[in-house]
Backbone as numpy.savetxt, mean C-alpha at the origin, in Angstrom:
# Nx Ny Nz CAx CAy CAz Cx Cy Cz
-21.91 -19.76 -8.04 -21.36 -18.86 -7.02 -19.85 -19.08 -6.91
-19.09 -17.99 -6.94 -17.64 -18.09 -6.86 -17.23 -18.74 -5.54
-16.24 -19.61 -5.58 -15.77 -20.30 -4.40 -14.90 -19.38 -3.54
-14.75 -19.81 -2.29 -13.95 -19.02 -1.36 -12.53 -18.83 -1.86
-11.93 -19.92 -2.39 -10.55 -19.83 -2.88 -10.43 -18.82 -4.02
-11.50 -18.71 -4.82 -11.50 -17.76 -5.92 -11.47 -16.33 -5.41
-12.24 -16.07 -4.35 -12.25 -14.73 -3.77 -10.91 -14.40 -3.11
-10.28 -15.41 -2.52 -8.96 -15.20 -1.93 -7.97 -14.78 -3.02
-8.03 -15.45 -4.16 -7.15 -15.09 -5.28 -7.45 -13.68 -5.78
-8.73 -13.33 -5.85 -9.12 -12.00 -6.33 -8.65 -10.91 -5.37
-8.55 -11.25 -4.08 -8.09 -10.29 -3.08 -6.59 -10.04 -3.18
-5.87 -10.90 -3.89 -4.41 -10.80 -4.07 -3.68 -10.72 -2.73
-3.63 -11.86 -2.04 -3.03 -11.89 -0.69 -1.61 -11.35 -0.61
-0.84 -11.49 -1.68 0.56 -11.06 -1.58 0.70 -9.55 -1.42
-0.36 -8.80 -1.73 -0.29 -7.34 -1.55 -0.74 -6.91 -0.16
-1.44 -7.80 0.55 -2.00 -7.45 1.86 -0.90 -7.12 2.86
0.21 -7.84 2.77 1.32 -7.62 3.70 1.85 -6.19 3.60
1.74 -5.60 2.42 2.23 -4.24 2.21 1.38 -3.23 2.97
0.06 -3.38 2.89 -0.83 -2.44 3.59 -0.67 -2.59 5.10
-0.42 -3.80 5.57 -0.19 -4.03 7.00 1.12 -3.39 7.46
2.10 -3.36 6.57 3.42 -2.83 6.92 3.36 -1.36 7.30
2.53 -0.58 6.62 2.42 0.84 6.93 1.89 1.08 8.33
0.86 0.33 8.71 0.29 0.44 10.06 1.31 -0.03 11.10
2.01 -1.11 10.78 3.02 -1.64 11.69 4.12 -0.61 11.95
4.57 0.06 10.89 5.60 1.08 11.03 5.10 2.24 11.90
3.85 2.65 11.67 3.27 3.70 12.51 3.21 3.29 13.97
2.92 2.03 14.23 2.88 1.51 15.59 4.25 1.52 16.24
5.26 1.10 15.50 6.64 1.12 16.01 7.05 2.54 16.39
6.74 3.50 15.53 7.11 4.89 15.79 6.39 5.43 17.01
5.13 5.04 17.18 4.35 5.50 18.33 4.93 4.96 19.63
5.27 3.70 19.64 5.84 3.09 20.85 7.19 3.72 21.18
7.96 4.01 20.14 9.28 4.59 20.36 9.22 5.99 20.94
8.28 6.80 20.47 8.23 8.20 20.89 7.39 8.41 22.15
6.30 7.66 22.24 5.42 7.84 23.41 5.11 6.47 23.98
5.97 5.92 24.84 5.79 4.55 25.33 4.52 4.35 26.16
3.98 5.41 26.77 2.87 5.24 27.71 1.63 4.55 27.14
1.25 4.81 25.85 0.00 4.21 25.37 -0.03 2.70 25.41
1.13 2.03 25.41 1.12 0.57 25.38 0.64 -0.02 26.69
0.48 0.82 27.73 0.04 0.31 29.01 -1.43 -0.12 29.00
-2.20 0.43 28.08 -3.63 0.12 28.05 -4.02 -0.66 26.81
-5.14 -1.38 26.86 -5.60 -2.17 25.72 -6.06 -1.32 24.54
-6.44 -0.05 24.81 -6.93 0.81 23.73 -5.87 0.98 22.64
-4.61 1.06 23.04 -3.52 1.21 22.07 -3.49 0.03 21.11
-3.55 -1.18 21.66 -3.46 -2.38 20.81 -4.71 -2.57 19.97
-5.86 -2.22 20.51 -7.09 -2.30 19.71 -7.07 -1.28 18.58
-6.49 -0.12 18.85 -6.36 0.90 17.80 -5.47 0.39 16.68
-4.34 -0.21 17.04 -3.44 -0.77 16.02 -4.11 -1.91 15.26
-4.82 -2.76 15.98 -5.48 -3.91 15.35 -6.49 -3.45 14.31
-7.35 -2.50 14.66 -8.38 -2.07 13.72 -7.83 -1.14 12.64
-6.74 -0.45 12.93 -6.07 0.32 11.88 -5.51 -0.64 10.83
-4.91 -1.74 11.28 -4.37 -2.75 10.36 -5.49 -3.41 9.57
-6.57 -3.77 10.25 -7.70 -4.42 9.59 -8.30 -3.50 8.53
-8.46 -2.23 8.86 -9.02 -1.27 7.91 -8.12 -1.10 6.70
-6.81 -1.01 6.94 -5.86 -0.87 5.84 -5.88 -2.09 4.92
-5.96 -3.27 5.51 -6.00 -4.50 4.72 -7.28 -4.57 3.89
-8.41 -4.20 4.50 -9.68 -4.20 3.77 -9.67 -3.20 2.62
-9.04 -2.05 2.84 -8.92 -1.05 1.77 -8.06 -1.59 0.63
-7.01 -2.32 0.96 -6.16 -2.92 -0.06 -6.95 -3.94 -0.88
-7.73 -4.77 -0.20 -8.55 -5.77 -0.88 -9.60 -5.10 -1.75
-10.23 -4.04 -1.22 -11.23 -3.30 -1.99 -10.62 -2.75 -3.27
-9.43 -2.18 -3.16 -8.73 -1.65 -4.32 -8.43 -2.74 -5.33
-8.02 -3.91 -4.84 -7.70 -5.02 -5.73 -8.93 -5.52 -6.47
-10.05 -5.64 -5.75 -11.29 -6.09 -6.38 -11.79 -5.07 -7.41
-11.70 -3.79 -7.04 -12.13 -2.73 -7.95 -11.26 -2.72 -9.20
-9.98 -2.97 -9.02 -9.05 -3.03 -10.15 -9.40 -4.18 -11.08
-9.75 -5.33 -10.50 -10.16 -6.50 -11.28 -11.40 -6.16 -12.11
-12.38 -5.54 -11.45 -13.64 -5.19 -12.13 -13.43 -4.10 -13.18
-12.73 -3.04 -12.79 -12.55 -1.91 -13.70 -11.76 -2.26 -14.94
-10.66 -2.99 -14.78 -9.84 -3.37 -15.93 -10.58 -4.34 -16.85
-11.40 -5.20 -16.25 -12.19 -6.14 -17.06 -13.22 -5.39 -17.89
-13.93 -4.47 -17.27 -14.98 -3.72 -17.96 -14.42 -2.84 -19.08
-13.20 -2.35 -18.89 -12.59 -1.47 -19.89 -11.80 -2.24 -20.94
-11.76 -3.56 -20.80 -11.07 -4.38 -21.79 -9.57 -4.44 -21.63
-9.06 -3.90 -20.51 -7.62 -3.93 -20.29 -7.13 -5.33 -19.99
-7.94 -6.10 -19.25 -7.59 -7.49 -18.96 -7.98 -8.38 -20.14
-7.21 -8.27 -21.20 -7.45 -9.07 -22.39 -6.55 -10.29 -22.40
-6.64 -11.07 -23.46 -5.80 -12.26 -23.58 -4.33 -11.91 -23.69
-4.02 -10.63 -24.02 -2.63 -10.20 -24.18 -1.97 -9.86 -22.85
-2.75 -9.81 -21.79 -2.19 -9.45 -20.49 -1.21 -10.53 -20.04
-0.03 -10.10 -19.55 1.03 -11.06 -19.23 1.06 -11.46 -17.76
0.39 -10.71 -16.89 0.40 -11.05 -15.47 -0.53 -12.21 -15.18
-0.64 -12.58 -13.89 -1.56 -13.66 -13.51 -2.98 -13.34 -13.96
-3.69 -14.32 -14.43 -5.03 -14.10 -14.94 -5.96 -13.66 -13.81
-6.70 -12.60 -14.06 -7.63 -12.08 -13.07 -8.89 -12.96 -13.04
-9.64 -12.82 -11.95 -10.78 -13.73 -11.74 -11.97 -13.40 -12.65
-12.24 -12.14 -12.94 -13.30 -11.82 -13.89 -12.85 -12.13 -15.30
-11.59 -11.93 -15.56 -11.03 -12.24 -16.88 -11.19 -13.72 -17.19
-11.00 -14.57 -16.18 -11.09 -16.02 -16.38 -12.53 -16.52 -16.34
-13.45 -15.68 -15.85 -14.85 -16.09 -15.73 -15.17 -16.74 -14.40
-14.17 -16.80 -13.50 -14.39 -17.44 -12.20 -15.33 -16.62 -11.32
-15.35 -15.29 -11.54 -16.27 -14.41 -10.82 -17.06 -13.62 -11.85
-18.37 -13.64 -11.74 -19.22 -12.92 -12.68 -19.30 -11.44 -12.29
-19.81 -10.62 -13.20 -19.95 -9.20 -12.93 -20.87 -8.95 -11.74
-21.96 -9.68 -11.67 -22.91 -9.53 -10.56 -22.25 -9.89 -9.24
-21.49 -10.98 -9.25 -20.81 -11.40 -8.02 -19.76 -10.39 -7.59
-19.04 -9.82 -8.56 -18.00 -8.85 -8.21 -18.61 -7.58 -7.64
-19.73 -7.14 -8.20 -20.41 -5.96 -7.66 -20.82 -6.21 -6.21
-21.32 -7.41 -5.96 -21.72 -7.76 -4.59 -20.48 -7.81 -3.68
-19.40 -8.36 -4.20 -18.16 -8.44 -3.43 -17.61 -7.06 -3.10
-17.70 -6.14 -4.06 -17.25 -4.77 -3.83 -18.10 -4.09 -2.75
-19.41 -4.30 -2.82 -20.31 -3.68 -1.84 -20.03 -4.22 -0.43
-19.84 -5.53 -0.33 -19.58 -6.14 0.98 -18.25 -5.65 1.55
-17.21 -5.61 0.70 -15.89 -5.19 1.16 -15.89 -3.71 1.55
-16.57 -2.88 0.76 -16.68 -1.46 1.11 -17.40 -1.29 2.45
-18.45 -2.10 2.65 -19.18 -2.05 3.92 -18.31 -2.44 5.09
-17.49 -3.47 4.90 -16.57 -3.90 5.96 -15.53 -2.83 6.25
-15.09 -2.13 5.21 -14.15 -1.02 5.41 -14.76 0.05 6.30
-16.02 0.40 6.03 -16.69 1.43 6.82 -16.91 0.96 8.27
-17.28 -0.30 8.44 -17.51 -0.83 9.79 -16.21 -0.84 10.59
-15.14 -1.37 9.99 -13.86 -1.43 10.66 -13.33 -0.03 10.97
-13.45 0.87 9.99 -13.00 2.24 10.19 -13.80 2.96 11.25
-15.12 2.70 11.28 -15.98 3.34 12.28 -15.63 2.86 13.69
-15.41 1.57 13.83 -15.00 1.04 15.14 -13.67 1.64 15.57
-12.76 1.80 14.60 -11.44 2.37 14.89 -11.55 3.79 15.45
-12.25 4.66 14.73 -12.22 6.08 15.12 -13.30 6.45 16.14
-14.44 5.75 16.14 -15.51 6.12 17.05 -15.46 5.38 18.38
-14.84 4.20 18.40 -14.87 3.37 19.61 -13.50 3.29 20.29
-12.48 2.91 19.52 -11.20 2.57 20.15 -10.19 3.72 20.22
-10.21 4.63 19.28 -9.16 5.66 19.22 -9.34 6.78 20.23
-10.56 6.98 20.73 -10.79 8.02 21.73 -10.54 9.42 21.20
-11.13 9.76 20.06 -10.89 11.04 19.42 -11.91 12.10 19.84
-11.52 13.35 19.70 -12.46 14.46 19.89 -13.35 14.55 18.65
-14.41 15.38 18.73 -15.30 15.52 17.58 -14.58 16.12 16.38
-13.67 17.03 16.64 -12.91 17.61 15.53 -12.03 16.56 14.86
-11.37 15.75 15.68 -10.53 14.68 15.15 -11.36 13.64 14.41
-12.54 13.34 14.97 -13.44 12.38 14.32 -13.82 12.85 12.92
-14.11 14.12 12.78 -14.50 14.67 11.48 -13.37 14.51 10.47
-12.15 14.79 10.91 -11.00 14.68 10.00 -10.78 13.23 9.56
-10.80 12.31 10.53 -10.53 10.92 10.19 -11.70 10.26 9.46
-12.91 10.71 9.72 -14.06 10.19 8.97 -13.94 10.60 7.51
-13.57 11.85 7.28 -13.37 12.33 5.91 -12.23 11.57 5.23
-11.16 11.32 5.98 -10.03 10.56 5.44 -10.45 9.15 5.07
-11.27 8.53 5.93 -11.74 7.17 5.66 -12.62 7.09 4.43
-13.56 8.04 4.31 -14.42 8.07 3.13 -13.59 8.30 1.87
-12.60 9.21 1.98 -11.72 9.47 0.84 -10.93 8.24 0.44
-10.49 7.46 1.43 -9.72 6.25 1.14 -10.57 5.22 0.40
-11.83 5.05 0.83 -12.73 4.11 0.16 -12.99 4.54 -1.28
-13.29 5.83 -1.45 -13.55 6.35 -2.80 -12.31 6.20 -3.69
-11.15 6.48 -3.12 -9.91 6.36 -3.89 -9.66 4.92 -4.31
-9.96 3.97 -3.41 -9.79 2.55 -3.74 -10.70 2.14 -4.89
-11.92 2.68 -4.91 -12.89 2.32 -5.95 -12.61 3.02 -7.27
-12.23 4.28 -7.20 -12.11 5.09 -8.42 -10.77 4.94 -9.12
-9.92 4.06 -8.62 -8.63 3.81 -9.27 -8.85 3.33 -10.70
-9.79 2.41 -10.89 -10.09 1.93 -12.24 -11.58 2.02 -12.59
-12.42 2.41 -11.63 -13.86 2.50 -11.90 -14.26 3.91 -12.31
-15.40 4.01 -12.97 -15.91 5.31 -13.38 -15.48 5.70 -14.78
-15.97 6.86 -15.21 -15.67 7.32 -16.58 -14.25 7.85 -16.72
-13.70 8.42 -15.63 -12.35 8.97 -15.69 -11.52 8.44 -14.51
-11.24 7.13 -14.49 -10.47 6.56 -13.38 -9.06 7.14 -13.34
-8.62 7.53 -12.15 -7.33 8.21 -12.07 -6.15 7.26 -12.33
-6.38 5.95 -12.17 -5.33 4.99 -12.48 -5.00 4.95 -13.96
-5.94 5.40 -14.80 -5.75 5.43 -16.25 -5.16 6.77 -16.70
-4.89 7.65 -15.72 -4.30 8.96 -16.05 -2.96 9.17 -15.36
-2.36 8.08 -14.91 -1.03 8.15 -14.31 -0.99 8.69 -12.90
-2.15 8.67 -12.19 -2.20 9.23 -10.84 -2.24 8.16 -9.75
-2.11 6.90 -10.15 -2.15 5.82 -9.18 -1.03 5.91 -8.15
0.14 6.36 -8.58 1.27 6.46 -7.67 1.01 7.49 -6.57
0.33 8.57 -6.92 0.02 9.60 -5.93 -0.91 9.06 -4.86
-1.96 8.34 -5.28 -2.89 7.72 -4.32 -2.14 6.74 -3.43
-1.32 5.92 -4.04 -0.57 4.90 -3.30 0.33 5.54 -2.25
1.01 6.61 -2.64 1.91 7.31 -1.73 1.14 7.93 -0.56
0.04 8.60 -0.86 -0.71 9.31 0.17 -1.40 8.38 1.15
-2.05 7.33 0.63 -2.85 6.48 1.51 -2.08 5.33 2.13
-1.18 4.71 1.37 -0.42 3.59 1.93 0.91 4.04 2.52
1.21 5.32 2.37 2.40 5.89 2.99 2.01 6.83 4.11
1.65 8.04 3.77 1.35 9.07 4.77 0.16 8.70 5.67
-0.96 8.32 5.07 -2.15 8.04 5.88 -1.94 6.83 6.78
-1.35 5.77 6.24 -1.15 4.55 7.02 -0.19 4.76 8.18
0.96 5.36 7.90 1.99 5.51 8.94 1.69 6.68 9.87
1.54 7.89 9.31 1.30 9.06 10.14 -0.08 9.00 10.80
-1.07 8.44 10.06 -2.41 8.32 10.63 -2.42 7.38 11.83
-1.75 6.24 11.70 -1.66 5.30 12.82 -0.93 5.92 14.00
0.16 6.63 13.70 0.93 7.28 14.76 0.05 8.26 15.54
-0.74 9.07 14.83 -1.58 10.05 15.51 -2.68 9.37 16.32
-3.31 8.35 15.74 -4.38 7.65 16.46 -3.87 7.03 17.76
-2.60 6.58 17.73 -2.04 5.92 18.90 -1.52 6.89 19.94
-1.05 8.06 19.51 -0.40 8.99 20.43 -1.17 10.28 20.68
-2.11 10.60 19.79 -2.86 11.86 19.82 -1.91 13.06 19.78
-0.82 12.91 19.06 0.15 13.99 18.96 0.65 14.12 17.52
1.05 15.32 17.16 1.59 15.58 15.83 3.11 15.64 15.91
3.76 14.96 14.99 5.22 15.02 14.87 5.52 14.94 13.38
5.87 16.07 12.79 6.04 16.10 11.34 7.24 15.29 10.87
8.15 14.95 11.79 9.27 14.09 11.38 8.80 12.69 11.01
7.60 12.31 11.50 7.03 11.00 11.17 6.74 10.90 9.67
6.60 12.06 9.01 6.35 12.03 7.57 7.56 11.48 6.80
8.72 11.44 7.44 9.89 10.84 6.77 9.73 9.34 6.61
9.52 8.57 7.70 9.26 7.14 7.51 7.95 6.88 6.76
6.97 7.78 6.93 5.72 7.63 6.18 5.98 7.76 4.69
6.85 8.69 4.31 7.22 8.84 2.90 7.99 7.62 2.41
8.85 7.08 3.27 9.59 5.87 2.91 8.63 4.73 2.59
7.57 4.59 3.41 6.58 3.55 3.16 5.82 3.83 1.87
5.57 5.10 1.60 4.92 5.47 0.35 5.79 5.13 -0.85
7.10 5.37 -0.74 8.02 5.04 -1.83 8.08 3.53 -2.06
8.14 2.76 -0.98 8.19 1.30 -1.11 6.90 0.76 -1.71
5.77 1.36 -1.33 4.48 0.94 -1.90 4.42 1.28 -3.39
4.92 2.46 -3.74 4.96 2.84 -5.15 5.87 1.93 -5.96
6.92 1.41 -5.33 7.82 0.50 -6.02 7.09 -0.78 -6.42
6.19 -1.25 -5.54 5.38 -2.43 -5.87 4.48 -2.13 -7.07
3.81 -0.97 -7.02 2.93 -0.57 -8.11 3.73 -0.39 -9.41
4.93 0.14 -9.29 5.75 0.39 -10.47 6.17 -0.91 -11.15
6.52 -1.93 -10.36 6.86 -3.24 -10.94 5.64 -3.80 -11.66
4.48 -3.69 -11.02 3.24 -4.17 -11.63 2.99 -3.48 -12.97
3.18 -2.17 -13.02 2.92 -1.42 -14.24 4.00 -1.61 -15.30
5.24 -1.87 -14.87 6.29 -2.20 -15.83 5.98 -3.54 -16.50
5.51 -4.50 -15.69 5.13 -5.81 -16.23 4.02 -5.67 -17.26
3.05 -4.80 -16.98 1.87 -4.66 -17.84 2.02 -3.57 -18.89
3.23 -3.07 -19.08 3.46 -1.90 -19.93 2.84 -2.03 -21.31
3.15 -3.08 -22.02 2.68 -3.23 -23.41 1.17 -3.31 -23.48
0.58 -4.12 -22.61 -0.88 -4.27 -22.63 -1.59 -3.00 -22.20
-1.05 -2.34 -21.17 -1.66 -1.09 -20.71 -1.60 -0.02 -21.79
-0.47 0.06 -22.46 -0.29 1.06 -23.52 -1.28 0.81 -24.65
-1.44 -0.45 -25.02 -2.36 -0.80 -26.11 -3.82 -0.59 -25.71
-4.10 -0.71 -24.40 -5.48 -0.61 -23.92 -5.88 0.80 -23.52
-4.94 1.74 -23.60 -5.26 3.12 -23.22 -5.19 3.38 -21.74
-4.57 2.46 -20.98 -4.38 2.67 -19.54 -3.06 3.40 -19.36
-3.12 4.72 -19.24 -1.92 5.54 -19.20 -1.36 5.64 -17.79
-0.83 4.52 -17.31 -0.17 4.51 -16.01 1.06 5.39 -16.09
1.67 5.66 -14.94 2.88 6.49 -14.93 3.98 5.83 -15.76
4.05 4.51 -15.73 5.04 3.78 -16.53 4.82 4.01 -18.02
3.56 3.98 -18.45 3.24 4.23 -19.86 3.64 5.65 -20.23
3.40 6.59 -19.33 3.77 7.98 -19.60 5.28 8.18 -19.65
6.00 7.48 -18.76 7.45 7.64 -18.69 8.20 6.83 -19.74
7.69 5.63 -20.03 8.44 4.68 -20.84 9.25 3.79 -19.92
9.65 2.62 -20.39 10.28 1.63 -19.53 11.63 2.09 -18.97
12.44 2.77 -19.77 13.77 3.19 -19.30 13.66 4.18 -18.15
12.82 5.18 -18.32 12.65 6.17 -17.25 11.91 5.57 -16.05
11.04 4.59 -16.31 10.33 3.93 -15.22 11.30 3.17 -14.33
12.35 2.60 -14.93 13.35 1.90 -14.13 14.15 2.90 -13.29
14.50 4.04 -13.87 15.20 5.09 -13.11 14.32 5.55 -11.94
13.04 5.74 -12.22 12.07 6.11 -11.19 12.04 5.06 -10.08
12.11 3.79 -10.48 12.11 2.70 -9.50 13.34 2.78 -8.59
14.47 3.05 -9.17 15.71 3.20 -8.39 15.59 4.35 -7.41
14.99 5.45 -7.85 14.81 6.61 -6.99 13.86 6.31 -5.83
12.84 5.51 -6.09 11.90 5.13 -5.04 12.61 4.34 -3.94
13.41 3.37 -4.34 14.12 2.54 -3.36 15.14 3.39 -2.60
15.92 4.17 -3.34 16.90 5.04 -2.69 16.25 6.05 -1.76
15.15 6.64 -2.21 14.44 7.63 -1.41 13.91 7.05 -0.11
13.45 5.81 -0.15 12.93 5.16 1.06 14.02 5.02 2.11
15.19 4.55 1.71 16.28 4.36 2.66 16.81 5.70 3.17
16.83 6.71 2.32 17.27 8.05 2.76 16.32 8.60 3.81
15.02 8.51 3.57 14.03 9.04 4.52 14.12 8.34 5.87
14.26 7.03 5.85 14.37 6.28 7.09 15.64 6.65 7.86
16.72 6.88 7.12 17.99 7.25 7.75 17.94 8.64 8.36
17.37 9.59 7.63 17.27 10.97 8.13 16.44 11.02 9.41
15.38 10.21 9.47 14.56 10.15 10.69 15.40 9.72 11.89
16.25 8.72 11.70 17.12 8.25 12.78 18.09 9.35 13.22
18.62 10.09 12.25 19.55 11.17 12.56 18.85 12.25 13.38
17.66 12.64 12.96 16.91 13.68 13.66 16.60 13.30 15.10
16.36 12.01 15.33 16.00 11.55 16.67 17.18 10.97 17.43
18.38 11.18 16.89 19.61 10.76 17.56 19.53 9.30 18.01
19.16 8.45 17.08 19.02 7.03 17.37 20.38 6.39 17.64
20.36 5.28 18.34 21.59 4.54 18.64 22.24 4.04 17.35
23.54 3.81 17.41 24.28 3.43 16.21 23.74 2.16 15.56
23.30 1.22 16.40 22.84 -0.06 15.84 21.52 0.08 15.08
20.81 1.19 15.28 19.57 1.38 14.53 19.82 1.47 13.03
21.04 1.90 12.68 21.40 2.05 11.26 21.71 0.72 10.59
21.70 -0.36 11.35 21.99 -1.67 10.78 20.92 -2.10 9.77
19.76 -1.44 9.83 18.72 -1.76 8.84 19.20 -1.50 7.42
20.20 -0.62 7.29 20.73 -0.29 5.97 21.34 -1.50 5.27
21.72 -2.52 6.06 22.28 -3.74 5.45 21.26 -4.44 4.55
19.96 -4.17 4.79 18.91 -4.79 3.97 18.86 -4.19 2.57
19.54 -3.08 2.38 19.54 -2.45 1.05 20.12 -3.38 -0.01
20.97 -4.33 0.42 21.57 -5.26 -0.53 20.50 -6.10 -1.23
19.41 -6.41 -0.51 18.31 -7.18 -1.11 17.68 -6.40 -2.26
17.51 -5.11 -2.05 16.88 -4.27 -3.06 17.84 -4.01 -4.23
19.11 -3.86 -3.92 20.10 -3.65 -4.98 20.18 -4.87 -5.89
20.18 -6.05 -5.29 20.19 -7.29 -6.08 18.97 -7.37 -6.98
17.81 -6.97 -6.44 16.58 -6.99 -7.23 16.64 -5.96 -8.36
17.19 -4.79 -8.07 17.30 -3.76 -9.10 18.15 -4.25 -10.26
19.24 -4.91 -9.95 20.11 -5.45 -11.01 19.36 -6.50 -11.82
18.63 -7.37 -11.10 17.88 -8.43 -11.79 16.74 -7.86 -12.63
16.04 -6.84 -12.09 14.94 -6.21 -12.83 15.46 -5.59 -14.12
16.63 -4.95 -14.02 17.24 -4.33 -15.20 17.51 -5.34 -16.30
17.80 -6.57 -15.91 18.17 -7.61 -16.87 16.98 -8.50 -17.26
15.81 -8.22 -16.73 14.63 -9.06 -16.97 13.65 -8.37 -17.92
13.07 -9.15 -18.82 12.06 -8.61 -19.72 10.82 -8.20 -18.91
10.16 -7.12 -19.30 9.02 -6.62 -18.53 7.95 -7.69 -18.26
7.66 -8.51 -19.25 6.60 -9.51 -19.08 6.98 -10.62 -18.09
8.24 -10.65 -17.66 8.70 -11.67 -16.72 8.98 -11.10 -15.32
8.46 -9.92 -15.05 8.75 -9.24 -13.79 7.85 -9.65 -12.63
6.84 -10.47 -12.87 5.86 -10.76 -11.83 6.47 -11.28 -10.52
7.46 -12.17 -10.54 8.03 -12.66 -9.27 8.60 -11.54 -8.40
9.03 -10.45 -9.01 9.62 -9.35 -8.25 8.58 -8.57 -7.46
7.31 -8.71 -7.83 6.24 -8.07 -7.07 6.21 -8.61 -5.64
6.14 -9.93 -5.53 6.13 -10.57 -4.22 7.40 -10.29 -3.43
8.53 -10.27 -4.13 9.80 -10.00 -3.46 9.84 -8.59 -2.89
9.33 -7.63 -3.65 9.30 -6.24 -3.19 8.43 -6.10 -1.94
7.29 -6.78 -1.92 6.40 -6.73 -0.75 7.09 -7.33 0.47
7.69 -8.51 0.30 8.34 -9.19 1.42 9.54 -8.40 1.93
10.32 -7.85 1.03 11.49 -7.08 1.44 11.08 -5.79 2.16
9.99 -5.18 1.70 9.49 -3.97 2.35 9.03 -4.28 3.78
8.34 -5.38 3.94 7.89 -5.80 5.27 9.08 -6.09 6.18
10.10 -6.73 5.62 11.31 -7.04 6.39 11.99 -5.76 6.86
12.06 -4.76 5.98 12.66 -3.47 6.36 11.89 -2.86 7.52
10.57 -2.87 7.46 9.74 -2.29 8.52 9.99 -3.03 9.84
10.03 -4.36 9.78 10.23 -5.14 11.00 11.60 -4.86 11.62
12.64 -4.93 10.83 13.99 -4.71 11.34 14.17 -3.28 11.83
13.69 -2.34 11.05 13.79 -0.91 11.42 13.07 -0.65 12.74
11.86 -1.17 12.86 11.08 -0.94 14.07 11.68 -1.59 15.29
12.14 -2.82 15.14 12.72 -3.53 16.30 14.00 -2.85 16.76
14.86 -2.47 15.81 16.11 -1.79 16.17 15.82 -0.43 16.83
14.73 0.19 16.42 14.37 1.48 17.00 13.97 1.35 18.46
13.40 0.19 18.81 12.87 0.00 20.16 13.87 -0.66 21.12
14.93 -1.23 20.57 15.91 -1.93 21.42 16.61 -0.94 22.35
């Protein structure tokens, strides 16, 4: 039986902070625009279970990726990233299937508590968010599983943008405020761009192995040079979206101080440009941490 530490490694903890960041950003935006919900415990329980659901979906996607890439032979000895748990034999196929089933079940339980118990939604709203939740679980599984996984057709970035950007940020905002504000799609898009940047570094690192294995990620389709340009656009686009949101809401001058964090990303861009693809793994963790830092600073400055 696989040990607890092995399952922790399979869950890839360094990516969990990214999924939490989207919910956190949605919470900051909700507090900024509609302060009243913070007066009751329902607001905080909604944020808590939104974060838990997002984290579980991230873990589910990571486990499914481990299983799917192993079954398709993508996780071979030529893979340059950290060795996966099925690849190393630490988790058997039977154990991983059980782990996927348990994690998917936890996603449904957490999501059900979120929308049916704590969020206080109407039946129409429940139907929409239930469908969104089911879609998120299926998307997490079908990234590398099945006969035609969309992660092998260069569509992983779209899923990442929609679910870890728009759904996480705008969905959390709506659950907390019960109001629509399309300007929220700007910071939601920024979170989607930052999440895609993490995925892009991962796929740049795995470029040679993915190409040889028939995993046609967006990086494989673009090639490394264009993938780096795409990466620059993702980072730039995130900061532009966050800035435009502040302009639209006439934020205080000090709210723009978050732009000083762009130097962290610029330094990484320069370093990534000078680093061989197979040596890019450390930048994955850096991208996640820097993205979380941007969300924290941006949100706090917004509320001051």
